[in-house]
ZANU-332156 format. One line per field, with one value per residue (C-alpha): residue in one letter; x, z, y negated. Coordinates in pm, whole numbers, plus 50000, padded with zeros to 5 digits. Each point is the difference from the previous one (the first is absolute). Layout:
# residues N
r (A;...)
c1 (X;...)
c3 (Z;...)
c2 (Y;...)
***
This chain:
# residues 178
r (M;E;K;I;E;T;P;I;P;G;C;F;E;L;K;P;R;I;F;Q;D;D;R;G;K;L;I;K;T;Y;H;E;D;T;Y;K;D;L;G;L;S;T;S;F;T;E;E;Y;Y;S;G;S;K;K;G;V;L;R;G;L;H;F;Q;T;P;P;N;E;H;I;K;C;V;T;C;I;S;G;E;I;F;D;V;V;V;D;L;R;K;D;S;P;T;Y;K;Q;H;F;T;I;E;L;D;S;E;K;G;N;M;L;Y;I;P;A;G;M;A;H;G;F;Y;V;M;S;D;Y;A;I;F;L;N;R;T;T;V;V;F;K;P;E;S;D;T;G;I;K;W;D;S;C;G;I;E;W;P;D;M;S;P;I;L;S;D;K;D;I;A;L;P;T;L;D;E;Y;E;S;P;F)
c1 (12506;50358;50104;50231;50168;50012;50245;49758;50056;49660;49851;49974;49838;49817;49932;49721;49994;49777;49750;49908;49817;49782;49717;50197;50222;50003;50223;49983;50111;49994;50040;50090;50234;50193;50039;50114;50253;50143;50004;49716;49706;49702;49761;49810;49674;49860;50033;49868;50026;49966;49965;50148;50055;50315;50200;49836;50309;49872;50248;50219;49802;50082;49832;50183;50072;49840;49799;50281;49982;50176;49843;50011;49855;49970;49822;49732;49907;50221;50332;50134;50333;50005;50248;50101;50180;50175;49918;50158;50276;50217;49995;50336;49756;49799;49836;50108;49757;49918;49773;49896;49737;49713;49827;49700;50126;50331;49795;50269;49961;50195;50004;50066;50086;49873;50174;49969;49801;49807;49882;49947;49921;49798;50153;49739;49672;49832;50162;49859;50206;49977;50117;50053;50066;50098;49783;49644;50012;49985;49907;50189;50304;49983;50262;50269;50256;49984;50049;50279;50197;50246;50193;49759;50040;49602;49882;49805;50069;49648;49791;49643;50001;49749;49953;50125;50318;50070;49997;50258;50302;50331;50250;50222;49704;49888;50114;50032;49839;50151)
c3 (36353;49828;49747;49721;49761;49659;49719;49928;50248;50197;49915;50250;50054;50311;50181;50271;50291;49929;50278;49944;50170;49889;49920;49720;50007;50069;49837;50054;49679;50158;50331;50022;50288;49847;49656;50168;50236;49645;49847;49761;49906;50187;49785;49769;49885;49762;50001;49767;49871;49663;49898;49709;49851;49934;49696;50055;49977;50143;49940;50030;50169;50163;50045;49896;50210;50176;50063;50032;50313;50249;49951;50237;49816;50110;49870;50220;49834;49766;49848;49763;49845;50075;49816;50066;49752;50129;49788;50275;49752;50276;50134;50005;49867;49738;49704;50246;50104;50312;50032;50276;50033;50265;50138;50211;50198;50113;50029;49839;49899;49766;50115;49662;50009;49771;49666;49915;49759;50136;49863;50077;49823;50150;50037;50221;49851;50148;50221;50183;49990;50295;49924;50252;49888;50126;49736;49867;49669;49734;49638;49842;50165;49913;49767;49965;49785;49794;50197;49752;49952;50313;49992;50243;49994;50042;50066;49685;49696;49864;50244;50031;49944;50029;49679;50218;50117;49620;49902;50260;49865;50070;50259;49753;49824;50339;50150;50361;50203;50323)
c2 (65695;50040;49730;50155;49792;50068;49897;49688;49699;49951;50333;50271;50338;50011;50322;50002;50208;50289;50135;50336;50301;50295;49762;49792;49731;49609;49742;49622;49819;49654;49836;49644;50001;50299;49803;49677;50211;50126;49654;50075;49804;50026;49728;50251;49879;50307;50368;50255;50322;50178;50385;50164;50346;50167;49817;49656;49743;49637;49711;49846;49689;49697;49623;49723;49705;49815;50318;50238;50231;50207;50398;50276;50317;50395;50286;50125;50321;50175;49914;49710;49909;49634;49748;49629;49793;49663;49707;49760;49810;49907;50364;50220;50262;49804;50219;50313;50258;50222;50304;50212;50271;49883;50298;49994;50311;49767;49682;49820;49621;49752;49632;49801;49616;49748;49985;50407;50182;50280;50346;50366;50324;50281;50298;50215;50077;49711;49721;49706;49713;49720;49644;49718;49616;49692;49819;50050;50156;49708;50109;49689;50102;50354;50154;50251;50166;50321;50313;50145;49713;50014;50312;50169;50381;50083;50344;49995;49800;50049;49868;49877;49633;49664;49819;49731;50173;50092;49642;49876;49832;50166;49898;49849;49805;49877;49666;50034;49708;50151)
***
Protein backbone atom coordinates (compact mmCIF):
# COMPACT_ATOMS: atom_id res chain seq x y z
CA MET A 1 0.00 0.00 0.00
CA GLU A 2 1.24 3.47 -0.86
CA LYS A 3 0.68 6.38 1.56
CA ILE A 4 0.50 9.79 -0.15
CA GLU A 5 0.55 13.04 1.80
CA THR A 6 -2.17 15.62 1.18
CA PRO A 7 -1.98 19.35 1.96
CA ILE A 8 -3.81 18.66 5.27
CA PRO A 9 -1.41 17.37 7.98
CA GLY A 10 -2.24 13.82 9.06
CA CYS A 11 -4.62 13.24 6.13
CA PHE A 12 -3.37 10.73 3.56
CA GLU A 13 -4.48 9.16 0.32
CA LEU A 14 -3.91 5.41 0.45
CA LYS A 15 -3.40 3.43 -2.74
CA PRO A 16 -3.68 -0.32 -2.19
CA ARG A 17 -2.20 -2.91 -4.46
CA ILE A 18 -4.78 -4.25 -6.91
CA PHE A 19 -4.71 -7.94 -7.82
CA GLN A 20 -6.44 -8.38 -11.15
CA ASP A 21 -6.94 -11.18 -13.67
CA ASP A 22 -9.55 -12.28 -16.20
CA ARG A 23 -11.99 -13.10 -13.36
CA GLY A 24 -11.95 -9.63 -11.83
CA LYS A 25 -9.97 -7.97 -9.07
CA LEU A 26 -9.14 -8.05 -5.38
CA ILE A 27 -8.37 -4.94 -3.33
CA LYS A 28 -7.31 -5.28 0.31
CA THR A 29 -8.59 -2.16 2.12
CA TYR A 30 -7.14 -2.98 5.52
CA HIS A 31 -4.20 -4.98 6.84
CA GLU A 32 -3.15 -4.31 10.43
CA ASP A 33 0.61 -4.79 9.94
CA THR A 34 0.62 -2.61 6.81
CA TYR A 35 -1.21 0.20 8.62
CA LYS A 36 1.23 -0.07 11.55
CA ASP A 37 4.21 0.05 9.15
CA LEU A 38 2.75 3.22 7.60
CA GLY A 39 2.28 4.84 11.04
CA LEU A 40 -1.53 4.73 10.82
CA SER A 41 -4.05 3.86 13.52
CA THR A 42 -5.14 0.24 13.65
CA SER A 43 -7.78 0.62 16.38
CA PHE A 44 -10.87 0.64 14.16
CA THR A 45 -14.05 -0.25 16.07
CA GLU A 46 -16.82 0.24 13.52
CA GLU A 47 -17.29 -0.13 9.78
CA TYR A 48 -20.36 0.58 7.65
CA TYR A 49 -21.36 1.50 4.14
CA SER A 50 -24.00 3.63 2.49
CA GLY A 51 -25.43 3.56 -1.00
CA SER A 52 -26.40 6.78 -2.74
CA LYS A 53 -27.63 7.84 -6.14
CA LYS A 54 -26.01 10.43 -8.40
CA GLY A 55 -26.28 13.99 -7.12
CA VAL A 56 -26.47 13.09 -3.41
CA LEU A 57 -24.20 15.06 -1.08
CA ARG A 58 -23.63 13.71 2.43
CA GLY A 59 -21.85 15.98 4.89
CA LEU A 60 -19.94 17.68 6.19
CA HIS A 61 -20.02 15.44 9.30
CA PHE A 62 -17.88 14.64 12.35
CA GLN A 63 -18.10 13.60 15.99
CA THR A 64 -17.12 15.98 18.77
CA PRO A 65 -14.87 15.17 21.76
CA PRO A 66 -14.72 12.95 23.69
CA ASN A 67 -15.96 10.81 20.77
CA GLU A 68 -13.87 12.28 17.95
CA HIS A 69 -12.53 9.66 15.59
CA ILE A 70 -10.09 8.79 12.87
CA LYS A 71 -11.73 7.60 9.65
CA CYS A 72 -10.58 5.66 6.64
CA VAL A 73 -13.03 5.95 3.74
CA THR A 74 -13.31 4.59 0.23
CA CYS A 75 -15.79 4.09 -2.57
CA ILE A 76 -16.28 0.37 -3.24
CA SER A 77 -18.67 0.87 -6.16
CA GLY A 78 -18.87 3.95 -8.36
CA GLU A 79 -17.16 7.29 -7.93
CA ILE A 80 -17.41 10.09 -5.37
CA PHE A 81 -15.98 13.56 -4.87
CA ASP A 82 -14.66 13.35 -1.29
CA VAL A 83 -13.95 16.35 0.96
CA VAL A 84 -12.36 17.07 4.33
CA VAL A 85 -12.27 20.39 6.20
CA ASP A 86 -9.66 20.90 8.93
CA LEU A 87 -11.34 22.01 12.19
CA ARG A 88 -8.23 21.72 14.38
CA LYS A 89 -7.57 25.21 15.75
CA ASP A 90 -3.80 24.64 16.15
CA SER A 91 -3.38 23.23 12.64
CA PRO A 92 -1.60 25.28 9.94
CA THR A 93 -4.50 24.34 7.64
CA TYR A 94 -7.32 25.30 10.06
CA LYS A 95 -10.57 25.93 8.11
CA GLN A 96 -8.94 24.79 4.85
CA HIS A 97 -10.25 21.91 2.78
CA PHE A 98 -8.93 19.11 0.60
CA THR A 99 -10.81 17.31 -2.16
CA ILE A 100 -10.15 14.02 -3.90
CA GLU A 101 -12.01 11.67 -6.19
CA LEU A 102 -12.40 8.21 -4.73
CA ASP A 103 -13.05 5.65 -7.44
CA SER A 104 -13.83 1.95 -7.03
CA GLU A 105 -11.75 1.16 -10.12
CA LYS A 106 -8.65 2.74 -8.55
CA GLY A 107 -9.45 1.46 -5.06
CA ASN A 108 -7.96 4.59 -3.48
CA MET A 109 -8.87 5.55 0.08
CA LEU A 110 -8.64 8.60 2.31
CA TYR A 111 -7.25 8.35 5.85
CA ILE A 112 -8.75 11.22 7.88
CA PRO A 113 -7.42 12.30 11.30
CA ALA A 114 -9.69 13.36 14.16
CA GLY A 115 -10.81 16.99 14.01
CA MET A 116 -11.94 16.93 10.37
CA ALA A 117 -15.35 17.51 8.88
CA HIS A 118 -15.99 15.01 6.10
CA GLY A 119 -18.45 14.74 3.24
CA PHE A 120 -18.87 13.42 -0.26
CA TYR A 121 -20.84 13.96 -3.47
CA VAL A 122 -21.86 11.04 -5.71
CA MET A 123 -20.60 11.48 -9.28
CA SER A 124 -21.54 8.08 -10.74
CA ASP A 125 -25.11 6.84 -11.25
CA TYR A 126 -24.84 5.05 -7.90
CA ALA A 127 -22.03 4.70 -5.36
CA ILE A 128 -21.33 2.57 -2.33
CA PHE A 129 -19.26 4.43 0.26
CA LEU A 130 -17.36 2.47 2.95
CA ASN A 131 -16.46 4.17 6.25
CA ARG A 132 -14.18 2.68 8.94
CA THR A 133 -13.83 4.58 12.25
CA THR A 134 -11.87 4.32 15.51
CA VAL A 135 -14.89 5.23 17.68
CA VAL A 136 -18.37 3.74 17.52
CA PHE A 137 -21.01 6.23 16.35
CA LYS A 138 -22.42 8.29 19.24
CA PRO A 139 -25.58 10.29 18.36
CA GLU A 140 -24.88 12.80 21.15
CA SER A 141 -21.53 13.69 19.54
CA ASP A 142 -22.74 13.69 15.93
CA THR A 143 -22.74 17.08 14.20
CA GLY A 144 -21.40 18.89 11.18
CA ILE A 145 -21.06 22.09 9.22
CA LYS A 146 -22.94 23.29 6.16
CA TRP A 147 -21.62 21.87 2.90
CA ASP A 148 -21.55 25.20 1.04
CA SER A 149 -19.89 27.35 3.74
CA CYS A 150 -16.24 26.39 3.20
CA GLY A 151 -15.40 27.62 -0.30
CA ILE A 152 -15.47 24.12 -1.78
CA GLU A 153 -16.00 23.88 -5.54
CA TRP A 154 -18.46 20.96 -5.54
CA PRO A 155 -19.27 19.28 -8.87
CA ASP A 156 -22.88 20.42 -8.42
CA MET A 157 -24.07 23.39 -6.37
CA SER A 158 -27.66 22.06 -6.28
CA PRO A 159 -27.12 18.61 -4.72
CA ILE A 160 -29.64 16.30 -3.10
CA LEU A 161 -29.37 16.90 0.68
CA SER A 162 -30.92 15.55 3.87
CA ASP A 163 -32.94 17.89 6.10
CA LYS A 164 -30.25 17.37 8.75
CA ASP A 165 -27.47 18.57 6.42
CA ILE A 166 -29.49 21.59 5.28
CA ALA A 167 -29.88 22.71 8.92
CA LEU A 168 -26.19 22.48 9.92
CA PRO A 169 -24.35 25.67 10.97
CA THR A 170 -21.88 27.34 8.64
CA LEU A 171 -18.13 27.00 9.14
CA ASP A 172 -17.95 30.57 10.49
CA GLU A 173 -20.87 29.97 12.90
CA TYR A 174 -19.36 26.77 14.31
CA GLU A 175 -17.07 27.02 17.36
CA SER A 176 -14.60 24.16 16.93
CA PRO A 177 -13.79 22.02 20.01
CA PHE A 178 -10.73 20.55 18.29
